[in-house]
N, C-alpha and C positions, 0 to 999 in steps of 0.2 A: 504494500500500500504506500503510495507516494504521499508526501506532506507538502503543505503550502509554504511552510517556513522551516528554517533551522536556526538555532541560537547557540552562541557561545555562552554557556551557563557557568563555567568555572575557568579560572586561569591559575597557573602555578609557575614558579621560576626556581631554578637551582643555580646559584652563583658559587663557584668553588673557592674555598679558602678565604683568606682575608684580602681586601682590596689592595692592589699594588699601585703605589704612587709612581709618577714619572721617573724619578731618580733611582728607583729600585728595580726598574725593568731589566736593565742589563745584568745586574747581579744575579737575577733568576734565570734569564735566558742564556747568559754567558757572553763572553767576548769572542768574536770570530777572529782567528789568527792571533789571539792573545792581546788584542788592542781594542780600546774603546771605539765604538762606531763614530765616525766623523759626521754622519748624517742624522743621528738620533735626535739631538736637541732641536735641530731645525724642523724635522718632521713633526716632533711632538708639539712644538710651539705653534705650528700651522694647523695641526689637526684638532686642537682644542680638547683632546682627551686628557683628563687629569688622573683618572683612576680606571683600572681595568682588573680583570680577574683571570687567574691562571690555574689550571689543574695541577700545576707543579707545586709541590710542597716546598716552600722556601727554606725550611730547616734541613731537608734531605737532598733537594735538587731533583727528586724523582716524583712522578705523578702519583697522586692518590685517588684519581678517578680515571676511568676510560670514558670515551665519548658515550658509549652505551650505558655505563653505570650513572653518568651525569644525567643523561636523558631519563633513565628510569627513576631517579630521585625526583625529577620534575614531575613525572607522571604520578608518582605516589602522593605528591602534594595536592592532587585533585580529589583524593579519597576522603570520604566523610559525608555526613548529612545526606544519606540516601544514595550515595554512589560508592561501590566497592570495586576492587579490581576484578572480581568475579563477574561483574556486570559488563565488562568491556566486550564490545562487539567488533570494532574495527580500529586497528592501530596503524597510524600513518606517520612516518618519521622522515624528516628532511634534514640533510646536513651537507656541508662542503667536504668534510674530511672524516669519513668513517674510520674505524680502528683497523680495518683490513679491506682488501679489494673484494673479497668474497668470504663468507656469505654477506648478504646486505645488512645495512645498519639496523633496519627495523626488526629483523628476526633476532638480532643480538640484543636489542632492547627488550623484546618479548621474552627472551631467555632470562634476562636479568630480573624481569618482573615475576616470572614463574607461572604464567598462565593468566587466563584460561585459554582454551582453544578459541581462536578468533581469526578474522581476516587481518593479514599483516602486509603492509605495502611500504616500500621505501621510495622516496623521490630524490632524484639526483640533481646536481647543479651547484650553484654557489649560494649567494644570498637569497635567491628566489626559491630555493628548494623548500624553505619553511612555508612560503605562501602557496606553493603548489600542493604541499601536504594538506594545508587547510582547505584548498579547493577540492581535493579528492574526498576528504572527510565530509565536507559540506554537501557535495553532490551525492555521496553515499547515503547520507541521512535524508536528504530531500527526495531521493528516488525511492526510498523505502527499503533499499538494499541492506541497510544497517540500522539498528534501533538507536545506536549512538556511535560516536567516533572520538577517539583521543588522537589529537594531532600534535606534532612536536617540531621544533627547530632547535638545533644544537650545534655547538662547535667546541673543539679542543685544539684550536690552532697553535697554541703555545708549544705543543709537542713537535710540530714541524719547524718552529722558529728557533729552537735551541741551537746554540753555536756549534755543538758537536755534529750537527747534520751537515755542516759545511767544511768539516775537517779535510775531506778528500779534495776539495777545491782550493783551499788555502793552505799551502804547505806549512808545517810547523817549524821548519828550519830557516824561514825567511827572516831577514833582519828588519827591525822596526823602521818604518819610513819607506820600505820598498812598496811599489805599486801593487804587487801581488798579494799583500796582506789586507787590502781593502776589498770588501765584498761588492760585487756589482750592484749598482743602485736599485735596479728593478727587483732585486732580492732583498736587499737591506731595508728598502722602503717599507715593506709589509711587516717586517719584524716589530715595528713601532706603531702599527696601525690596528692590529687584531687582538681580540680578547676572547675569553672562553665563557661558556654558559649554556644553559638550556631553558627552554620554555615549553609549556604544555597547555593545551586547551581541551575542554570537553565540549563537544558539539552534540546537541540533542534536538528533537523535533518540537519540544515545548519548553517554555521558560521555567526556571526554578525561582523560588522566593528570593527577592533581592533584585539587583540590577543585572540584566542580561544584555547581550549584544545580538540583535537579529542581523543575520548576514543577508544583505540585499543583493549583492553581486560581487564577483571576483573576475577581473579581466586580466589576461596574461598576454604579453606580446614579445616577439623576438625579431631582431633585425640582423640575425646572423647571416642572412642571405646577401647583405650589402657591406658588412664589415668583418674584418678578421678577428681572431681571438685577442683579448686584451689582458685577461687574468687567467693564468693556467698553471698546472702542476702535473708533473710526470711527463713532461714534453719539453721540447726546445722549439722556439719560433725560428722559422727559416726566412731567408731574405725575401721570399715572395709572400710572406705573411702566413703561410700554412704552418701547421704543427707537425713535428716528427715525434711520435709517441715513444714512451720508454721501452717498449718491446723491440724497438729497432736499435737499441744500444746494448753494448756489453755491460756486464756488472762493473767493470773498471771504469768505463765511460760514465755510467750513471753516478758513480761516486765522485769522479773528478769534476763533473759538471753540476754537482748537487741537483740532479735532475728532478728530485722530488721536493725541491723547494717551491714555495708559492711565489710566482713571479707576476709582476704588473708592468705593462707597457704604459708608463706614466704619460707620455706625450699623447698617445692615442686616447687615453682616458680623459685627459683635459680637453681634447679637441672634440670628442664625440659623445661623452656620457650624458650630458644634459639634453642634447638634441635628440638622441636616439633611445633614451630610456624615459624621458619626461615629455619633451615638447611634442614629438611626432606621435607617440602612442596616446598621449593625453588629448590631442586633437581628435583622435578616433573615439576616445571615451566620451568626450563632450558631445560629439555628433550623434553617437549611438544612445547615450544615457540622458542627454539634455540636462547635464549637471552644471550648476553655476556656483559662484562663491557663496551665495546666500544659502545654499544647500549643504554647506560644510561648517559645522560648529567646531570641529577639531581636525587638524591636519597633522598626521604622524608620518613624517618622512624618514626613511632609513637613509641618512647621509653618513658616509664613511668618515667624513672629516668636516670640521667647521669651514674649511676652505670652500666647500661647495654650497654653503648656505646662500650666499649672494647669487651665484649662478642659478640655483633652484628658484629663488625669488624672482629673478629676471625671466626664467623660463615660464613660470606661472603667469607672469604679466603678458608674455608673448601670446599665450593662448587665451587670455581674457579671464583667468581664474585667479585674480589677486586675492590671496587669503592673508589678512592682517597677521603680523607677527605674534600678537597675543593669543591667536588661535592655533599656533603651532605647539606641538609637544615633542620633545626629544630628550633622551637621557644619555646622549653620547658622552658628555663630559664625565659623568659619574660611573658609567658602566663600560664604555668603550664600544668599539665596532664588533658586535658579536655575530656578524654575518646572518645566516638563516634564522638565528634565534632573536635577532634585534627587534623585529616587529612584535614578537611574543612578549619580550621583556618590557617594551614600551607600553603595550596595551595593559599588561598586568600592573605596572606602576601607576599609570594614569587612572585605572579603575579603582585601585586601592587608595588613591589620593582623595577620593570623595568629590572631585571637581566635575565629574560627568553627571549630567542630569537626564532624567527621563525624557525621551523624545529627541535628544541631541543626536546629530549625525556625524560620523567619523569617516574620514577618508585617509586610508593608509597607502603610502607610496613605497614600493620596494624595488629599487633598481638593482641590476646585476651587471657588472662589467665583464663577466666571463667572456661572452660574445654578444653583449648588448641586448639584454632581455629586461623586462620589468613587469610588475604586477600592481594593480590598483584594487584595493579592497574597500568596499563601502558598507558601513554598519550603522544600525540605529539602536541607541540605548533604549531598553525597555524595562521598566520597573514592574515587578510582579509581586503581589501580596503573598 
């Protein structure tokens, strides 16, 4: 039996360990080549992130969470007041960096939770994988295919960012000051941009007592047919813009080129991300959904850096959707860029703040620079006695 509506009835977040301040990041991630990063302070000053979270225990230097266990903890936070894990019908998990190539991330989360038998689906991608997980869960409930869905976004990026992952690329016997001891900027850049965390939502066909979010629509777009990859991992970018994947390299080459480092084409990012993840797709949304600025009480943009706040503002103006700054909500400065989990963590914090009122409408914007995709999620706050 299909349903007319589906609601986000609960949210939960798991942020690992104590928050990490700017000046403590390198002591936890380590120094590549035994030298402080020359780019770190500049990148941190521009991105506006003051605190972030790592699954790495600062006391031991080793992780005390996996991506799967972090996600499972977020899911457990949904339990209570009429919902138990035994009630779970559909589990959908998105992430940029699962703990292994196979099996998929969602079945590993299911294993951590310990049951019950249910539909389990993983969504792949970068930041957008959390939004596509939500869309799958929403459609499953709306269609009547599942009586409920738990959807998640999670990241354990710090495990990829540790200095030891670059040992094969930066020889240990080089002398201080030699060029070879400096990590390429497209790799070093992301070491100071990414954070760890997980968020979970319960999607159901009817609201629960309290404030719920009715999902009105979720629109996803890709411009991969016109632009090359911009953020990638397990591959090297070729002169023609194509990617050469890790299976085409020997084990020695993979280590020497730190092939599994997350890399960002910063120039391409700056040139195209606003145009192809905001302006062009949002023009389509406005034409299809007839949405205007008066229809948005809260705007939740997943911006990876404060550097992009002004370009996003300008992009909104270009499409005629000028949303005043007081209607924006982001927690980038205090939580960091948590990729696929960011929109979950933002929504959870905003709901718990008590600032959202019955009937208010929320527009979430989730861009992904992987190969220029984005998602727009439109929600209505609904109070239920």
